[in-house]
C-alpha positions as CSV (number, residue, x, y, z in Angstrom):
1,N,-2.3,62.6,-69.7
2,R,-2.9,61.6,-66.1
3,K,-4.4,58.1,-65.1
4,V,-6.1,56.9,-62.1
5,K,-3.8,56.6,-59.0
6,D,-1.1,58.8,-60.6
7,V,0.5,61.5,-58.5
8,N,-1.2,64.8,-58.5
9,P,-0.2,67.2,-61.3
10,E,2.1,70.1,-60.3
11,L,-0.5,72.8,-61.5
12,L,-4.2,73.3,-61.1
13,P,-6.1,72.6,-64.4
14,Y,-5.9,76.3,-65.2
15,G,-2.2,76.1,-65.3
16,Y,-2.4,73.9,-68.5
17,L,-4.7,76.2,-70.5
18,V,-1.8,77.9,-72.3
19,G,-1.0,78.6,-75.9
20,D,-3.4,76.7,-78.2
21,V,-4.8,74.6,-75.5
22,D,-8.3,75.8,-74.6
23,S,-10.0,72.7,-73.1
24,I,-9.4,69.9,-70.7
25,S,-11.0,66.6,-71.1
26,I,-12.0,64.5,-68.3
27,V,-12.6,60.6,-68.6
28,L,-14.5,59.1,-65.8
29,K,-14.5,55.6,-64.7
30,N,-17.0,53.0,-66.1
31,T,-18.2,55.3,-68.9
32,S,-18.0,52.8,-71.7
33,T,-21.5,51.7,-71.4
34,A,-24.4,53.5,-73.0
35,G,-25.5,55.4,-69.8
36,G,-22.1,55.9,-68.3
37,G,-21.5,54.9,-64.7
38,L,-22.0,56.3,-61.2
39,D,-19.4,59.0,-61.6
40,A,-20.9,60.2,-65.0
41,F,-24.4,60.3,-63.4
42,A,-23.1,62.3,-60.3
43,L,-21.3,64.8,-62.6
44,E,-24.2,65.1,-65.0
45,T,-26.9,65.5,-62.4
46,L,-24.7,67.4,-59.8
47,T,-25.6,64.8,-57.2
48,P,-23.0,63.7,-54.6
49,K,-21.9,60.2,-55.5
50,S,-22.6,58.8,-52.0
51,I,-26.3,59.8,-52.6
52,V,-26.3,58.2,-56.1
53,Q,-24.9,55.1,-54.6
54,R,-27.5,54.9,-51.9
55,Y,-30.4,55.4,-54.5
56,I,-29.0,52.6,-56.7
57,S,-28.5,50.2,-53.7
58,M,-32.1,50.9,-52.7
59,L,-33.4,50.1,-56.1
60,Q,-31.3,47.0,-56.5
61,D,-32.4,45.7,-53.0
62,H,-36.0,46.5,-53.2
63,R,-36.7,47.2,-56.9
64,R,-39.5,49.7,-56.2
65,V,-38.9,53.3,-55.0
66,I,-41.0,56.4,-55.0
67,L,-39.5,59.9,-55.2
68,S,-41.5,62.0,-53.0
69,G,-41.4,65.8,-52.6
70,P,-43.2,69.1,-53.0
71,S,-44.8,70.1,-56.3
72,G,-42.6,72.1,-58.6
73,S,-39.0,72.0,-59.6
74,T,-37.4,69.6,-57.2
75,G,-36.4,67.3,-60.1
76,K,-38.4,64.1,-59.3
77,T,-39.1,63.2,-62.8
78,Y,-35.6,64.1,-64.1
79,M,-34.0,62.1,-61.3
80,A,-36.4,59.1,-62.1
81,L,-35.5,59.1,-65.8
82,K,-31.8,59.3,-65.0
83,L,-32.0,56.5,-62.4
84,A,-33.7,54.3,-64.9
85,K,-31.1,54.9,-67.6
86,L,-28.3,54.2,-65.1
87,L,-30.0,50.9,-64.0
88,M,-30.0,49.9,-67.5
89,S,-26.5,50.8,-68.1
90,L,-25.3,48.8,-65.1
91,N,-26.7,45.7,-66.8
92,A,-23.9,46.0,-69.4
93,K,-24.6,42.7,-71.3
94,E,-28.2,43.5,-71.9
95,A,-28.2,47.3,-71.8
96,E,-29.0,47.8,-75.5
97,T,-32.0,45.4,-75.5
98,L,-33.5,46.5,-72.2
99,K,-36.8,48.6,-72.4
100,M,-38.0,51.4,-70.3
101,E,-41.6,52.6,-70.1
102,H,-42.5,56.0,-68.8
103,F,-46.2,56.5,-67.9
104,E,-47.4,59.9,-66.8
105,L,-50.6,59.9,-64.9
106,S,-53.3,62.5,-65.3
107,K,-56.9,63.0,-64.2
108,T,-58.1,61.4,-67.3
109,N,-56.0,58.4,-67.9
110,H,-56.9,56.2,-64.9
111,E,-58.0,53.2,-67.2
112,D,-54.7,53.4,-69.1
113,F,-52.8,53.2,-65.9
114,V,-54.7,50.1,-64.8
115,D,-54.2,48.5,-68.3
116,L,-50.4,49.1,-68.0
117,I,-50.3,47.5,-64.6
118,Q,-52.3,44.5,-65.8
119,R,-50.0,44.0,-68.9
120,V,-47.1,43.3,-66.6
121,N,-48.9,40.2,-65.4
122,V,-49.6,38.6,-68.7
123,D,-46.8,39.8,-71.0
124,A,-43.6,38.7,-69.4
125,E,-41.5,38.6,-72.6
126,R,-42.4,42.2,-73.5
127,M,-42.3,43.5,-69.9
128,P,-40.1,46.6,-69.6
129,F,-37.0,46.3,-67.4
130,V,-38.0,49.5,-65.6
131,M,-41.2,51.4,-65.3
132,I,-41.5,55.1,-64.5
133,L,-44.9,55.9,-63.0
134,D,-45.0,59.7,-62.9
135,N,-47.6,61.8,-60.8
136,L,-48.8,58.8,-58.6
137,H,-50.7,61.3,-56.4
138,L,-53.2,61.8,-59.3
139,A,-54.3,58.1,-58.9
140,S,-57.4,57.8,-56.7
141,N,-55.9,55.1,-54.5
142,V,-52.5,53.6,-55.7
143,D,-52.5,50.9,-53.0
144,L,-55.9,49.6,-54.1
145,I,-55.0,49.7,-57.7
146,L,-51.7,47.8,-57.3
147,S,-53.4,45.2,-54.8
148,Q,-56.1,44.4,-57.5
149,N,-54.1,44.5,-60.7
150,L,-50.4,43.8,-60.0
151,A,-50.0,40.1,-59.4
152,V,-46.2,39.8,-59.8
153,G,-44.0,40.5,-56.9
154,P,-41.0,42.7,-56.9
155,E,-38.5,40.0,-57.9
156,A,-40.5,38.8,-60.8
157,G,-41.6,42.1,-62.1
158,P,-39.9,45.2,-63.4
159,F,-38.0,47.9,-61.5
160,I,-40.6,50.6,-60.6
161,I,-39.7,54.2,-60.0
162,G,-42.7,56.4,-59.1
163,T,-42.9,60.2,-58.4
164,M,-45.4,61.6,-56.0
165,I,-46.1,64.9,-54.3
166,Q,-45.2,64.6,-50.7
167,S,-48.4,65.9,-49.2
168,S,-50.4,63.4,-51.1
169,S,-48.8,60.3,-49.7
170,N,-51.8,59.3,-47.5
171,N,-51.5,55.6,-48.3
172,S,-47.7,55.6,-47.9
173,T,-47.6,52.9,-45.2
174,N,-49.5,50.3,-47.3
175,L,-47.3,51.1,-50.4
176,Q,-44.3,50.2,-48.3
177,L,-45.6,47.3,-46.2
178,K,-47.7,45.6,-49.0
179,H,-45.9,46.5,-52.1
180,N,-42.3,46.8,-51.0
181,F,-41.9,50.4,-52.1
182,R,-39.1,52.5,-50.5
183,W,-39.1,56.3,-50.3
184,I,-36.7,58.9,-51.5
185,L,-37.4,62.3,-50.2
186,C,-36.7,65.1,-52.7
187,A,-37.2,68.3,-50.7
188,N,-35.6,71.7,-50.9
189,H,-34.2,71.5,-47.3
190,I,-32.0,68.2,-47.8
191,E,-29.6,66.9,-50.3
192,P,-29.4,66.5,-53.1
193,V,-31.6,69.4,-53.7
194,R,-30.4,71.7,-51.0
195,G,-26.9,72.0,-52.4
196,L,-27.8,71.8,-56.0
197,L,-27.8,75.6,-56.6
198,S,-24.2,76.0,-55.2
199,R,-22.9,73.1,-57.4
200,F,-24.8,74.4,-60.5
201,L,-23.5,78.0,-60.2
202,K,-20.0,76.9,-59.5
203,K,-20.0,74.8,-62.6
204,K,-21.4,77.7,-64.5
205,L,-18.6,79.9,-63.2
206,L,-15.8,77.5,-63.9
207,T,-17.0,77.2,-67.5
208,L,-16.8,80.8,-67.9
209,E,-13.3,81.0,-66.3
210,A,-12.1,78.1,-68.6
211,E,-13.4,80.0,-71.7
212,T,-11.9,83.5,-70.6
213,R,-8.9,82.1,-68.8
214,Q,-9.4,84.6,-66.0
215,F,-10.3,84.0,-62.4
216,N,-13.0,86.5,-61.2
217,P,-12.9,86.7,-57.4
218,E,-15.8,89.2,-57.3
219,L,-18.0,86.9,-59.3
220,A,-16.9,83.9,-57.3
221,K,-18.0,85.8,-54.1
222,I,-21.4,86.6,-55.8
223,V,-21.9,83.0,-56.7
224,D,-21.3,81.7,-53.2
225,W,-23.5,84.5,-51.7
226,V,-26.4,83.7,-54.0
227,S,-26.4,80.1,-52.9
228,K,-26.4,81.1,-49.2
229,V,-29.4,83.5,-49.9
230,L,-31.4,80.6,-51.0
231,L,-30.7,78.7,-47.8
232,S,-31.4,81.8,-45.7
233,I,-34.8,82.6,-47.3
234,N,-35.8,78.9,-47.2
235,K,-35.0,78.8,-43.6
236,F,-37.2,81.8,-43.0
237,L,-40.1,80.2,-44.9
238,E,-39.6,76.9,-43.1
239,T,-40.1,78.7,-39.8
240,H,-43.4,80.5,-40.8
241,C,-44.9,78.5,-43.5
242,N,-45.7,75.1,-44.9
243,P,-42.5,73.2,-45.9
244,E,-43.8,73.1,-49.5
245,S,-43.6,76.9,-49.7
246,T,-39.8,76.9,-49.9
247,L,-38.1,78.1,-53.0
248,S,-36.7,75.7,-55.5
249,P,-33.0,76.1,-56.7
250,T,-34.2,76.7,-60.2
251,T,-35.5,80.1,-59.0
252,F,-31.9,81.2,-58.8
253,M,-30.2,79.3,-61.6
254,S,-30.6,82.1,-64.1
255,C,-28.0,84.1,-62.2
256,P,-25.8,85.9,-64.8
257,M,-22.1,85.4,-64.9
258,D,-21.4,89.2,-64.8
259,A,-21.1,91.1,-61.5
260,H,-23.1,94.1,-62.6
261,E,-25.8,92.1,-64.5
262,A,-26.0,89.7,-61.5
263,K,-26.8,92.6,-59.2
264,L,-29.7,93.9,-61.4
265,W,-30.9,90.3,-61.8
266,F,-31.0,89.8,-57.9
267,L,-32.8,93.2,-57.3
268,N,-35.6,92.2,-59.7
269,L,-35.7,88.6,-58.5
270,W,-36.0,89.8,-54.8
271,N,-38.5,92.5,-55.5
272,L,-40.7,90.8,-58.2
273,T,-40.6,87.1,-57.2
274,I,-39.2,86.4,-53.7
275,V,-41.0,89.2,-51.8
276,P,-44.5,88.5,-53.3
277,H,-44.0,84.7,-52.8
278,T,-42.9,85.1,-49.3
279,L,-45.7,87.4,-48.2
280,D,-48.3,85.0,-49.7
281,A,-46.7,81.9,-48.1
282,V,-46.3,83.5,-44.7
283,T,-49.9,84.8,-44.8
284,E,-51.1,81.1,-45.5
285,G,-48.8,79.7,-42.9
286,L,-50.0,82.1,-40.3
287,Q,-53.6,81.3,-41.0
288,A,-53.0,77.6,-40.9
289,F,-50.5,77.4,-37.9
290,G,-50.5,80.7,-36.2
291,R,-47.0,82.2,-35.1
292,R,-44.5,79.4,-35.0
293,G,-41.4,81.4,-34.3
294,A,-40.0,84.9,-33.7
295,W,-39.8,87.3,-36.7
296,E,-36.4,87.7,-38.0
297,D,-35.9,90.3,-40.8
298,P,-34.9,88.3,-44.0
299,L,-32.9,91.3,-45.3
300,Q,-30.7,91.3,-42.2
301,A,-28.4,88.5,-43.5
302,L,-28.2,90.2,-47.0
303,Q,-27.2,93.5,-45.5
304,E,-24.4,91.9,-43.5
305,S,-22.9,89.9,-46.4
306,W,-23.8,92.2,-49.5
307,P,-21.1,91.1,-52.1
308,W,-21.2,94.2,-54.3
309,A,-19.1,97.2,-53.6
310,H,-21.9,99.6,-53.7
311,H,-24.7,99.0,-51.3
312,D,-28.1,99.1,-53.1
313,L,-30.1,97.8,-50.2
314,A,-32.5,100.7,-50.4
315,E,-33.8,99.3,-53.7
316,L,-34.8,96.1,-52.0
317,V,-38.3,95.8,-50.7
318,R,-38.3,94.9,-47.1
319,I,-40.6,92.1,-45.8
320,R,-42.1,93.6,-42.5
321,P,-44.2,91.7,-39.9
322,E,-46.9,94.3,-40.3
323,D,-47.3,93.4,-44.0
324,V,-48.8,90.0,-42.9
325,A,-50.3,91.2,-39.6
326,F,-47.9,89.0,-37.8
327,E,-48.8,90.0,-34.3
328,S,-52.4,89.6,-34.8
329,Y,-52.1,85.8,-35.0
330,P,-52.1,83.5,-31.9
331,L,-49.1,81.4,-31.0
332,A,-48.9,78.2,-33.1
333,R,-51.0,75.2,-32.2
334,P,-49.2,71.8,-32.5
335,V,-48.7,70.9,-36.1
336,S,-49.6,67.2,-35.4
337,G,-53.1,68.3,-34.6
338,H,-53.5,69.9,-38.0
339,S,-55.5,67.9,-40.4
340,G,-55.3,70.1,-43.6
341,D,-54.6,68.9,-47.1
342,N,-50.9,69.9,-46.9
343,C,-50.1,67.9,-43.7
344,L,-48.8,64.4,-43.7
345,D,-51.1,62.3,-41.4
346,D,-49.2,59.1,-41.5
347,P,-46.9,58.9,-38.4
348,L,-45.0,55.9,-39.9
349,F,-44.3,57.8,-43.0
350,N,-43.3,60.9,-41.1
351,M,-40.8,58.8,-39.1
352,L,-39.2,57.2,-42.2
353,M,-38.9,60.6,-43.9
354,T,-37.2,61.9,-40.7
355,L,-34.8,59.0,-40.6
356,Q,-34.0,59.4,-44.2
357,E,-33.3,63.1,-43.7
358,A,-31.1,62.5,-40.8
359,A,-29.1,59.9,-42.8
360,T,-28.8,62.3,-45.8
361,N,-27.5,65.2,-43.7
362,Q,-24.9,63.0,-42.0
363,T,-23.5,62.0,-45.5
364,S,-23.6,65.3,-47.4
365,P,-22.5,68.8,-46.5
366,D,-24.8,71.8,-46.8
367,L,-23.2,73.0,-49.9
C-alpha cells in the first residue's frame, strides 16, 4: 500500500503483478462523493486535469457555458453531462438532493424549450441545480428566446451548460455580453479532443498488458503511430478543407490490440473510410475556397513511419491531386470574405475562440 507523498515504489506497477496478484487498485483523491472529484473526472474522461480545472473554474465564475464545436463525435454532450455531475459532486453537502435537467432541442420542440426557460422564473424551489441544453443551434434565435423568457440572472438561476455546433454560433456575441455565457471550444485540432485518441489507445494497450502480463513493443509502436496518423490526416484536411471536415478520434478508436489485426483494420479504414471522406471534403473545400496550400501527399508520412515489418503500402489507395482536379481551381480567396453557411461571421467570437485555442495549446501537449 502506498499513500500520497510516500516515496516512489522500487518497481513499476508491472513488477507487482506476480503470483496470484493480477490487478492493481488506484484510489484517487476526493472520490468519496457520489461523482468523484477532479482526478476521477480526468481519468474517466481522459481529459488533462488542467483543462478540467479550467472548465470548472469557468462554470463556477460565470455559471453559464456553451460547448461549441463541429457536428459529430467531439463529445460535447458527453462532456456536458460529466461536467454537470462533477459540479453536483463538488457541492458535497447537498449532492444527493441536487437535481439536474437535460433538455435536448429538436426542430419540433421549440415550445417545450420556451416552457422550460419560463419555469425557471416561477418555480425557484423546484429549479434544477444545473440545466443541460443540448443542440442550441436548432433554436431559431437563442438570444431572443432567453431575453424574452429568462428573467433570473446567472447568480440566481441554475448553472447552464449548452452545446452548439460551432458554425451555427451567429448570435454568439449577444449570448456572451447579454447572458453571461462563456465558450468552451470542442474541436478536433485542440485539447482535449486532439490528444484523446492517444490517451484512449494507450489505456486500451495498458489494460491488455496488465491482463497478459506481457509488454508488446510492436503493438506499442503501432498505437503511437495510429495516433499520429490522425493528426497527420487532419493537418492535411485543415489545409484544404473546412475545419469541420477533420476526422474525429472515434474514427480510430476501434483499433484492435493485435498487430496483424491492426494492420488489416487500418488498410480497410484507410481505403473505405478515410480516402472517400478526404476526396469529398477536399473537393468541397476547393469549390468553396480555392487552393489554400501546396499539395502534399498524405501517404508520404505513412510510408516513412510504417510500423509493421512488411510494407503493404501498395494496398493503400493513394489520394492524388488529379482525383480532385486540384490544379484547375484558382488560388484561395480570403476566408474572411466568405459568407457561406460553414463560416463564422462574428469577428468577436472568432477572436475569443482564437484566444482560447492559444491558451489550451500552451497548457496541454499535443499527445
